[in-house]
N, CA, C and O atoms as a Maestro MAE file, in Angstrom:
{
 s_m_m2io_version
 :::
 2.0.0
}

f_m_ct {
 s_m_title
 :::
 protein
 m_atom[264] {
  # First column is atom index #
  i_m_mmod_type
  r_m_x_coord
  r_m_y_coord
  r_m_z_coord
  i_m_residue_number
  s_m_chain_name
  s_m_pdb_residue_name
  s_m_pdb_atom_name
  i_m_atomic_number
  :::
  1 25 71.782 110.815 100.889 1 A "MET " " N  " 7
  2 3 73.028 110.470 101.064 1 A "MET " " CA " 6
  3 2 72.991 109.373 102.389 1 A "MET " " C  " 6
  4 15 73.917 108.638 102.731 1 A "MET " " O  " 8
  5 25 71.926 109.466 102.891 2 A "ILE " " N  " 7
  6 3 71.906 108.381 104.179 2 A "ILE " " CA " 6
  7 2 72.593 106.893 103.593 2 A "ILE " " C  " 6
  8 15 73.271 106.191 104.344 2 A "ILE " " O  " 8
  9 25 72.390 106.605 102.502 3 A "TYR " " N  " 7
  10 3 72.555 105.199 102.232 3 A "TYR " " CA " 6
  11 2 74.156 104.968 102.411 3 A "TYR " " C  " 6
  12 15 74.569 103.878 102.808 3 A "TYR " " O  " 8
  13 25 74.853 105.812 102.168 4 A "TRP " " N  " 7
  14 3 76.196 105.983 102.690 4 A "TRP " " CA " 6
  15 2 76.348 105.923 103.511 4 A "TRP " " C  " 6
  16 15 77.360 105.254 103.715 4 A "TRP " " O  " 8
  17 25 75.696 106.423 104.741 5 A "LEU " " N  " 7
  18 3 76.102 106.364 106.236 5 A "LEU " " CA " 6
  19 2 75.779 104.748 106.612 5 A "LEU " " C  " 6
  20 15 76.373 104.081 107.458 5 A "LEU " " O  " 8
  21 25 74.605 104.284 105.692 6 A "ILE " " N  " 7
  22 3 73.963 102.950 106.116 6 A "ILE " " CA " 6
  23 2 75.296 101.805 105.957 6 A "ILE " " C  " 6
  24 15 75.735 101.073 106.844 6 A "ILE " " O  " 8
  25 25 75.799 101.930 104.427 7 A "ILE " " N  " 7
  26 3 76.823 100.912 103.976 7 A "ILE " " CA " 6
  27 2 78.104 101.117 104.520 7 A "ILE " " C  " 6
  28 15 78.838 100.129 104.509 7 A "ILE " " O  " 8
  29 25 78.648 102.390 105.098 8 A "ILE " " N  " 7
  30 3 79.716 102.662 106.160 8 A "ILE " " CA " 6
  31 2 79.515 101.912 107.474 8 A "ILE " " C  " 6
  32 15 80.205 100.905 107.634 8 A "ILE " " O  " 8
  33 25 78.837 102.194 108.239 9 A "SER " " N  " 7
  34 3 78.342 101.703 109.270 9 A "SER " " CA " 6
  35 2 78.132 99.968 109.288 9 A "SER " " C  " 6
  36 15 78.689 99.330 110.182 9 A "SER " " O  " 8
  37 25 77.364 99.317 108.332 10 A "GLY " " N  " 7
  38 3 77.647 97.664 107.671 10 A "GLY " " CA " 6
  39 2 78.986 97.429 107.736 10 A "GLY " " C  " 6
  40 15 79.423 96.408 108.266 10 A "GLY " " O  " 8
  41 25 79.637 98.208 107.288 11 A "THR " " N  " 7
  42 3 81.164 98.049 107.069 11 A "THR " " CA " 6
  43 2 81.852 97.628 108.129 11 A "THR " " C  " 6
  44 15 82.348 96.510 108.266 11 A "THR " " O  " 8
  45 25 81.890 98.660 109.002 12 A "ILE " " N  " 7
  46 3 82.344 98.755 110.155 12 A "ILE " " CA " 6
  47 2 81.944 97.466 111.171 12 A "ILE " " C  " 6
  48 15 82.704 96.677 111.732 12 A "ILE " " O  " 8
  49 25 80.523 97.541 111.201 13 A "ILE " " N  " 7
  50 3 80.135 96.343 112.054 13 A "ILE " " CA " 6
  51 2 80.771 94.853 111.569 13 A "ILE " " C  " 6
  52 15 81.373 94.052 112.285 13 A "ILE " " O  " 8
  53 25 80.462 94.733 110.180 14 A "PHE " " N  " 7
  54 3 81.106 93.279 109.509 14 A "PHE " " CA " 6
  55 2 82.298 93.089 109.711 14 A "PHE " " C  " 6
  56 15 82.780 91.967 109.867 14 A "PHE " " O  " 8
  57 25 83.121 94.455 109.746 15 A "SER " " N  " 7
  58 3 84.645 93.953 110.192 15 A "SER " " CA " 6
  59 2 85.098 93.766 111.601 15 A "SER " " C  " 6
  60 15 86.176 93.367 112.041 15 A "SER " " O  " 8
  61 25 83.755 94.245 112.338 16 A "LEU " " N  " 7
  62 3 84.203 93.857 113.776 16 A "LEU " " CA " 6
  63 2 83.597 92.660 113.835 16 A "LEU " " C  " 6
  64 15 83.725 92.381 115.027 16 A "LEU " " O  " 8
  65 25 82.988 91.720 113.304 17 A "GLY " " N  " 7
  66 3 82.518 90.582 113.575 17 A "GLY " " CA " 6
  67 2 83.676 89.589 112.652 17 A "GLY " " C  " 6
  68 15 83.867 88.417 112.975 17 A "GLY " " O  " 8
  69 25 84.292 90.137 111.655 18 A "MET " " N  " 7
  70 3 85.294 89.227 111.099 18 A "MET " " CA " 6
  71 2 86.964 89.384 111.940 18 A "MET " " C  " 6
  72 15 87.709 88.413 112.075 18 A "MET " " O  " 8
  73 25 87.330 90.895 112.466 19 A "SER " " N  " 7
  74 3 88.681 90.842 112.900 19 A "SER " " CA " 6
  75 2 88.585 90.928 114.599 19 A "SER " " C  " 6
  76 15 88.062 91.728 115.374 19 A "SER " " O  " 8
  77 25 89.558 89.380 114.801 20 A "ARG " " N  " 7
  78 3 89.320 88.553 116.034 20 A "ARG " " CA " 6
  79 2 89.951 89.811 117.094 20 A "ARG " " C  " 6
  80 15 89.442 89.972 118.203 20 A "ARG " " O  " 8
  81 25 91.121 90.678 116.612 21 A "ALA " " N  " 7
  82 3 91.647 91.523 117.501 21 A "ALA " " CA " 6
  83 2 90.865 92.940 117.688 21 A "ALA " " C  " 6
  84 15 91.125 93.686 118.631 21 A "ALA " " O  " 8
  85 25 90.037 93.195 116.858 22 A "LEU " " N  " 7
  86 3 89.598 94.624 117.149 22 A "LEU " " CA " 6
  87 2 88.359 94.005 117.965 22 A "LEU " " C  " 6
  88 15 88.074 94.704 118.938 22 A "LEU " " O  " 8
  89 25 87.534 92.839 117.805 23 A "TYR " " N  " 7
  90 3 86.677 92.649 118.654 23 A "TYR " " CA " 6
  91 2 87.073 92.154 120.209 23 A "TYR " " C  " 6
  92 15 86.505 92.445 121.261 23 A "TYR " " O  " 8
  93 25 88.158 91.366 119.999 24 A "ASN " " N  " 7
  94 3 88.992 91.314 121.427 24 A "ASN " " CA " 6
  95 2 89.323 92.836 122.385 24 A "ASN " " C  " 6
  96 15 89.149 93.006 123.592 24 A "ASN " " O  " 8
  97 25 89.796 93.713 121.457 25 A "LEU " " N  " 7
  98 3 90.367 94.956 122.164 25 A "LEU " " CA " 6
  99 2 88.728 95.745 122.800 25 A "LEU " " C  " 6
  100 15 88.653 96.173 123.952 25 A "LEU " " O  " 8
  101 25 87.730 95.800 121.967 26 A "ILE " " N  " 7
  102 3 86.308 96.227 122.328 26 A "ILE " " CA " 6
  103 2 85.535 95.674 123.269 26 A "ILE " " C  " 6
  104 15 84.751 96.438 123.831 26 A "ILE " " O  " 8
  105 25 85.546 94.373 123.642 27 A "PHE " " N  " 7
  106 3 84.562 93.790 124.317 27 A "PHE " " CA " 6
  107 2 85.174 92.975 125.414 27 A "PHE " " C  " 6
  108 15 84.418 92.284 126.098 27 A "PHE " " O  " 8
  109 25 86.574 92.978 125.679 28 A "ASN " " N  " 7
  110 3 87.320 92.173 126.556 28 A "ASN " " CA " 6
  111 2 87.756 93.189 127.713 28 A "ASN " " C  " 6
  112 15 87.882 93.016 128.925 28 A "ASN " " O  " 8
  113 25 87.902 94.074 127.072 29 A "ASN " " N  " 7
  114 3 87.810 95.314 128.633 29 A "ASN " " CA " 6
  115 2 86.827 96.109 129.160 29 A "ASN " " C  " 6
  116 15 87.027 97.243 129.594 29 A "ASN " " O  " 8
  117 25 85.282 95.285 129.122 30 A "GLN " " N  " 7
  118 3 84.190 95.725 129.542 30 A "GLN " " CA " 6
  119 2 84.083 95.026 130.659 30 A "GLN " " C  " 6
  120 15 84.612 93.921 130.778 30 A "GLN " " O  " 8
  121 25 83.200 95.751 131.845 31 A "LYS " " N  " 7
  122 3 82.858 95.286 132.877 31 A "LYS " " CA " 6
  123 2 82.057 93.559 132.991 31 A "LYS " " C  " 6
  124 15 82.033 92.694 133.867 31 A "LYS " " O  " 8
  125 25 81.556 93.669 131.783 32 A "TYR " " N  " 7
  126 3 80.980 92.172 131.608 32 A "TYR " " CA " 6
  127 2 81.154 90.940 130.519 32 A "TYR " " C  " 6
  128 15 80.414 90.256 129.813 32 A "TYR " " O  " 8
  129 25 82.873 91.085 130.857 33 A "SER " " N  " 7
  130 3 83.614 90.495 129.761 33 A "SER " " CA " 6
  131 2 83.143 88.911 129.930 33 A "SER " " C  " 6
  132 15 82.734 88.238 128.984 33 A "SER " " O  " 8
  133 25 83.257 88.482 131.147 34 A "LYS " " N  " 7
  134 3 82.342 86.809 131.114 34 A "LYS " " CA " 6
  135 2 81.189 86.828 130.289 34 A "LYS " " C  " 6
  136 15 81.491 85.943 129.489 34 A "LYS " " O  " 8
  137 25 80.370 87.130 130.034 35 A "ILE " " N  " 7
  138 3 79.275 87.064 129.009 35 A "ILE " " CA " 6
  139 2 79.701 87.068 127.745 35 A "ILE " " C  " 6
  140 15 79.395 86.262 126.866 35 A "ILE " " O  " 8
  141 25 80.460 88.048 127.665 36 A "PHE " " N  " 7
  142 3 81.015 88.301 126.032 36 A "PHE " " CA " 6
  143 2 82.060 87.278 125.793 36 A "PHE " " C  " 6
  144 15 81.949 86.947 124.613 36 A "PHE " " O  " 8
  145 25 83.003 86.636 126.347 37 A "LYS " " N  " 7
  146 3 83.623 85.593 126.565 37 A "LYS " " CA " 6
  147 2 82.710 83.831 126.472 37 A "LYS " " C  " 6
  148 15 83.157 82.760 126.061 37 A "LYS " " O  " 8
  149 25 81.552 84.115 126.948 38 A "LYS " " N  " 7
  150 3 80.964 82.777 127.047 38 A "LYS " " CA " 6
  151 2 80.186 82.333 125.642 38 A "LYS " " C  " 6
  152 15 80.239 81.217 125.125 38 A "LYS " " O  " 8
  153 25 79.327 83.686 125.076 39 A "TYR " " N  " 7
  154 3 78.604 83.608 123.610 39 A "TYR " " CA " 6
  155 2 79.515 83.989 122.645 39 A "TYR " " C  " 6
  156 15 79.146 84.218 121.494 39 A "TYR " " O  " 8
  157 25 80.759 84.090 123.021 40 A "ASN " " N  " 7
  158 3 81.771 84.732 122.013 40 A "ASN " " CA " 6
  159 2 81.441 84.430 120.568 40 A "ASN " " C  " 6
  160 15 81.375 85.370 119.776 40 A "ASN " " O  " 8
  161 25 81.209 83.073 120.128 41 A "ILE " " N  " 7
  162 3 80.782 83.464 118.749 41 A "ILE " " CA " 6
  163 2 79.746 83.473 118.055 41 A "ILE " " C  " 6
  164 15 79.663 83.488 116.827 41 A "ILE " " O  " 8
  165 25 78.670 83.460 119.072 42 A "PHE " " N  " 7
  166 3 77.464 83.833 118.989 42 A "PHE " " CA " 6
  167 2 77.378 85.442 118.549 42 A "PHE " " C  " 6
  168 15 76.686 85.767 117.584 42 A "PHE " " O  " 8
  169 25 77.851 86.062 119.038 43 A "TYR " " N  " 7
  170 3 78.074 87.414 118.897 43 A "TYR " " CA " 6
  171 2 78.676 88.028 117.680 43 A "TYR " " C  " 6
  172 15 78.205 89.037 117.154 43 A "TYR " " O  " 8
  173 25 79.703 87.412 117.254 44 A "ARG " " N  " 7
  174 3 80.635 87.062 116.053 44 A "ARG " " CA " 6
  175 2 79.706 86.880 115.116 44 A "ARG " " C  " 6
  176 15 79.768 87.677 114.180 44 A "ARG " " O  " 8
  177 25 78.855 86.069 115.077 45 A "PHE " " N  " 7
  178 3 78.087 86.110 113.781 45 A "PHE " " CA " 6
  179 2 76.648 86.881 113.596 45 A "PHE " " C  " 6
  180 15 75.900 87.053 112.633 45 A "PHE " " O  " 8
  181 25 76.625 87.201 114.754 46 A "VAL " " N  " 7
  182 3 75.305 88.369 114.960 46 A "VAL " " CA " 6
  183 2 76.043 89.566 114.475 46 A "VAL " " C  " 6
  184 15 75.392 90.255 113.690 46 A "VAL " " O  " 8
  185 25 77.355 90.019 114.778 47 A "PHE " " N  " 7
  186 3 77.856 91.193 113.901 47 A "PHE " " CA " 6
  187 2 78.217 91.312 112.581 47 A "PHE " " C  " 6
  188 15 78.315 92.358 111.940 47 A "PHE " " O  " 8
  189 25 78.487 89.740 112.059 48 A "ILE " " N  " 7
  190 3 78.492 89.591 110.665 48 A "ILE " " CA " 6
  191 2 77.507 89.769 109.634 48 A "ILE " " C  " 6
  192 15 77.532 90.226 108.491 48 A "ILE " " O  " 8
  193 25 76.249 89.054 110.710 49 A "PHE " " N  " 7
  194 3 75.068 89.053 109.821 49 A "PHE " " CA " 6
  195 2 74.458 90.446 109.638 49 A "PHE " " C  " 6
  196 15 73.824 90.817 108.650 49 A "PHE " " O  " 8
  197 25 74.748 91.183 110.761 50 A "PHE " " N  " 7
  198 3 73.825 92.782 110.994 50 A "PHE " " CA " 6
  199 2 74.789 93.456 109.925 50 A "PHE " " C  " 6
  200 15 74.360 94.239 109.077 50 A "PHE " " O  " 8
  201 25 76.347 93.029 110.048 51 A "GLY " " N  " 7
  202 3 76.825 93.822 108.942 51 A "GLY " " CA " 6
  203 2 76.160 94.027 107.310 51 A "GLY " " C  " 6
  204 15 75.875 94.974 106.578 51 A "GLY " " O  " 8
  205 25 76.116 92.570 107.253 52 A "LEU " " N  " 7
  206 3 75.803 92.385 105.788 52 A "LEU " " CA " 6
  207 2 74.817 92.873 105.584 52 A "LEU " " C  " 6
  208 15 74.819 93.596 104.588 52 A "LEU " " O  " 8
  209 25 73.417 92.759 106.405 53 A "ILE " " N  " 7
  210 3 72.053 93.150 106.344 53 A "ILE " " CA " 6
  211 2 72.351 94.676 106.119 53 A "ILE " " C  " 6
  212 15 71.510 95.213 105.398 53 A "ILE " " O  " 8
  213 25 73.479 95.601 106.624 54 A "CYS " " N  " 7
  214 3 73.339 96.905 106.567 54 A "CYS " " CA " 6
  215 2 73.806 97.399 105.421 54 A "CYS " " C  " 6
  216 15 73.469 98.450 104.875 54 A "CYS " " O  " 8
  217 25 75.012 96.193 104.883 55 A "VAL " " N  " 7
  218 3 75.704 96.844 103.658 55 A "VAL " " CA " 6
  219 2 74.833 96.689 102.313 55 A "VAL " " C  " 6
  220 15 74.969 97.372 101.297 55 A "VAL " " O  " 8
  221 25 73.814 95.538 102.542 56 A "PHE " " N  " 7
  222 3 73.130 95.311 101.384 56 A "PHE " " CA " 6
  223 2 71.608 96.109 101.349 56 A "PHE " " C  " 6
  224 15 70.954 96.381 100.342 56 A "PHE " " O  " 8
  225 25 71.309 96.354 102.587 57 A "SER " " N  " 7
  226 3 69.932 97.681 102.476 57 A "SER " " CA " 6
  227 2 70.510 98.921 101.836 57 A "SER " " C  " 6
  228 15 69.903 99.402 100.879 57 A "SER " " O  " 8
  229 25 71.882 99.621 102.369 58 A "GLY " " N  " 7
  230 3 72.238 100.846 102.149 58 A "GLY " " CA " 6
  231 2 72.240 100.582 100.342 58 A "GLY " " C  " 6
  232 15 71.611 101.404 99.676 58 A "GLY " " O  " 8
  233 25 72.885 99.548 99.689 59 A "LEU " " N  " 7
  234 3 73.174 99.804 98.231 59 A "LEU " " CA " 6
  235 2 71.499 99.379 97.689 59 A "LEU " " C  " 6
  236 15 71.172 99.614 96.526 59 A "LEU " " O  " 8
  237 25 70.626 98.807 98.574 60 A "TYR " " N  " 7
  238 3 69.031 98.714 98.192 60 A "TYR " " CA " 6
  239 2 68.553 100.112 98.019 60 A "TYR " " C  " 6
  240 15 68.044 100.513 96.972 60 A "TYR " " O  " 8
  241 25 68.733 100.844 99.087 61 A "VAL " " N  " 7
  242 3 68.261 102.436 99.105 61 A "VAL " " CA " 6
  243 2 68.850 103.019 98.069 61 A "VAL " " C  " 6
  244 15 68.154 103.603 97.239 61 A "VAL " " O  " 8
  245 25 70.226 102.958 97.944 62 A "GLU " " N  " 7
  246 3 71.188 103.934 96.645 62 A "GLU " " CA " 6
  247 2 70.406 103.391 95.270 62 A "GLU " " C  " 6
  248 15 70.043 104.286 94.507 62 A "GLU " " O  " 8
  249 25 70.158 102.229 94.938 63 A "SER " " N  " 7
  250 3 69.613 102.160 93.703 63 A "SER " " CA " 6
  251 2 68.168 102.446 93.693 63 A "SER " " C  " 6
  252 15 67.678 103.057 92.743 63 A "SER " " O  " 8
  253 25 67.418 102.026 94.739 64 A "ILE " " N  " 7
  254 3 65.996 103.251 94.560 64 A "ILE " " CA " 6
  255 2 66.226 104.741 94.341 64 A "ILE " " C  " 6
  256 15 65.771 105.269 93.327 64 A "ILE " " O  " 8
  257 25 67.017 105.555 95.383 65 A "VAL " " N  " 7
  258 3 67.189 106.704 95.124 65 A "VAL " " CA " 6
  259 2 67.753 107.055 93.419 65 A "VAL " " C  " 6
  260 15 67.111 107.680 92.575 65 A "VAL " " O  " 8
  261 25 68.980 106.510 93.271 66 A "ASN " " N  " 7
  262 3 69.389 106.873 92.083 66 A "ASN " " CA " 6
  263 2 69.075 106.334 90.953 66 A "ASN " " C  " 6
  264 15 69.539 106.784 89.905 66 A "ASN " " O  " 8
  :::
 }
 m_bond[263] {
  # First column is bond index #
  i_m_from
  i_m_to
  i_m_order
  :::
  1 1 2 1
  2 2 3 1
  3 3 4 2
  4 3 5 1
  5 5 6 1
  6 6 7 1
  7 7 8 2
  8 7 9 1
  9 9 10 1
  10 10 11 1
  11 11 12 2
  12 11 13 1
  13 13 14 1
  14 14 15 1
  15 15 16 2
  16 15 17 1
  17 17 18 1
  18 18 19 1
  19 19 20 2
  20 19 21 1
  21 21 22 1
  22 22 23 1
  23 23 24 2
  24 23 25 1
  25 25 26 1
  26 26 27 1
  27 27 28 2
  28 27 29 1
  29 29 30 1
  30 30 31 1
  31 31 32 2
  32 31 33 1
  33 33 34 1
  34 34 35 1
  35 35 36 2
  36 35 37 1
  37 37 38 1
  38 38 39 1
  39 39 40 2
  40 39 41 1
  41 41 42 1
  42 42 43 1
  43 43 44 2
  44 43 45 1
  45 45 46 1
  46 46 47 1
  47 47 48 2
  48 47 49 1
  49 49 50 1
  50 50 51 1
  51 51 52 2
  52 51 53 1
  53 53 54 1
  54 54 55 1
  55 55 56 2
  56 55 57 1
  57 57 58 1
  58 58 59 1
  59 59 60 2
  60 59 61 1
  61 61 62 1
  62 62 63 1
  63 63 64 2
  64 63 65 1
  65 65 66 1
  66 66 67 1
  67 67 68 2
  68 67 69 1
  69 69 70 1
  70 70 71 1
  71 71 72 2
  72 71 73 1
  73 73 74 1
  74 74 75 1
  75 75 76 2
  76 75 77 1
  77 77 78 1
  78 78 79 1
  79 79 80 2
  80 79 81 1
  81 81 82 1
  82 82 83 1
  83 83 84 2
  84 83 85 1
  85 85 86 1
  86 86 87 1
  87 87 88 2
  88 87 89 1
  89 89 90 1
  90 90 91 1
  91 91 92 2
  92 91 93 1
  93 93 94 1
  94 94 95 1
  95 95 96 2
  96 95 97 1
  97 97 98 1
  98 98 99 1
  99 99 100 2
  100 99 101 1
  101 101 102 1
  102 102 103 1
  103 103 104 2
  104 103 105 1
  105 105 106 1
  106 106 107 1
  107 107 108 2
  108 107 109 1
  109 109 110 1
  110 110 111 1
  111 111 112 2
  112 111 113 1
  113 113 114 1
  114 114 115 1
  115 115 116 2
  116 115 117 1
  117 117 118 1
  118 118 119 1
  119 119 120 2
  120 119 121 1
  121 121 122 1
  122 122 123 1
  123 123 124 2
  124 123 125 1
  125 125 126 1
  126 126 127 1
  127 127 128 2
  128 127 129 1
  129 129 130 1
  130 130 131 1
  131 131 132 2
  132 131 133 1
  133 133 134 1
  134 134 135 1
  135 135 136 2
  136 135 137 1
  137 137 138 1
  138 138 139 1
  139 139 140 2
  140 139 141 1
  141 141 142 1
  142 142 143 1
  143 143 144 2
  144 143 145 1
  145 145 146 1
  146 146 147 1
  147 147 148 2
  148 147 149 1
  149 149 150 1
  150 150 151 1
  151 151 152 2
  152 151 153 1
  153 153 154 1
  154 154 155 1
  155 155 156 2
  156 155 157 1
  157 157 158 1
  158 158 159 1
  159 159 160 2
  160 159 161 1
  161 161 162 1
  162 162 163 1
  163 163 164 2
  164 163 165 1
  165 165 166 1
  166 166 167 1
  167 167 168 2
  168 167 169 1
  169 169 170 1
  170 170 171 1
  171 171 172 2
  172 171 173 1
  173 173 174 1
  174 174 175 1
  175 175 176 2
  176 175 177 1
  177 177 178 1
  178 178 179 1
  179 179 180 2
  180 179 181 1
  181 181 182 1
  182 182 183 1
  183 183 184 2
  184 183 185 1
  185 185 186 1
  186 186 187 1
  187 187 188 2
  188 187 189 1
  189 189 190 1
  190 190 191 1
  191 191 192 2
  192 191 193 1
  193 193 194 1
  194 194 195 1
  195 195 196 2
  196 195 197 1
  197 197 198 1
  198 198 199 1
  199 199 200 2
  200 199 201 1
  201 201 202 1
  202 202 203 1
  203 203 204 2
  204 203 205 1
  205 205 206 1
  206 206 207 1
  207 207 208 2
  208 207 209 1
  209 209 210 1
  210 210 211 1
  211 211 212 2
  212 211 213 1
  213 213 214 1
  214 214 215 1
  215 215 216 2
  216 215 217 1
  217 217 218 1
  218 218 219 1
  219 219 220 2
  220 219 221 1
  221 221 222 1
  222 222 223 1
  223 223 224 2
  224 223 225 1
  225 225 226 1
  226 226 227 1
  227 227 228 2
  228 227 229 1
  229 229 230 1
  230 230 231 1
  231 231 232 2
  232 231 233 1
  233 233 234 1
  234 234 235 1
  235 235 236 2
  236 235 237 1
  237 237 238 1
  238 238 239 1
  239 239 240 2
  240 239 241 1
  241 241 242 1
  242 242 243 1
  243 243 244 2
  244 243 245 1
  245 245 246 1
  246 246 247 1
  247 247 248 2
  248 247 249 1
  249 249 250 1
  250 250 251 1
  251 251 252 2
  252 251 253 1
  253 253 254 1
  254 254 255 1
  255 255 256 2
  256 255 257 1
  257 257 258 1
  258 258 259 1
  259 259 260 2
  260 259 261 1
  261 261 262 1
  262 262 263 1
  263 263 264 2
  :::
 }
}
């Protein structure tokens, strides 16, 4: 059942990268908000890419197990 946790966490990470409001809510209130504002588009692409990798790796593990 670990693959469900991988898929759910990948979906949350992917939605973090896609949703501008959620991204701003989490990262613009931090101490180092200047760093996040400077590389905003880079971090969003990283979250989208890592989220997709998590989702598809979870689906791959599910196909192996079942």
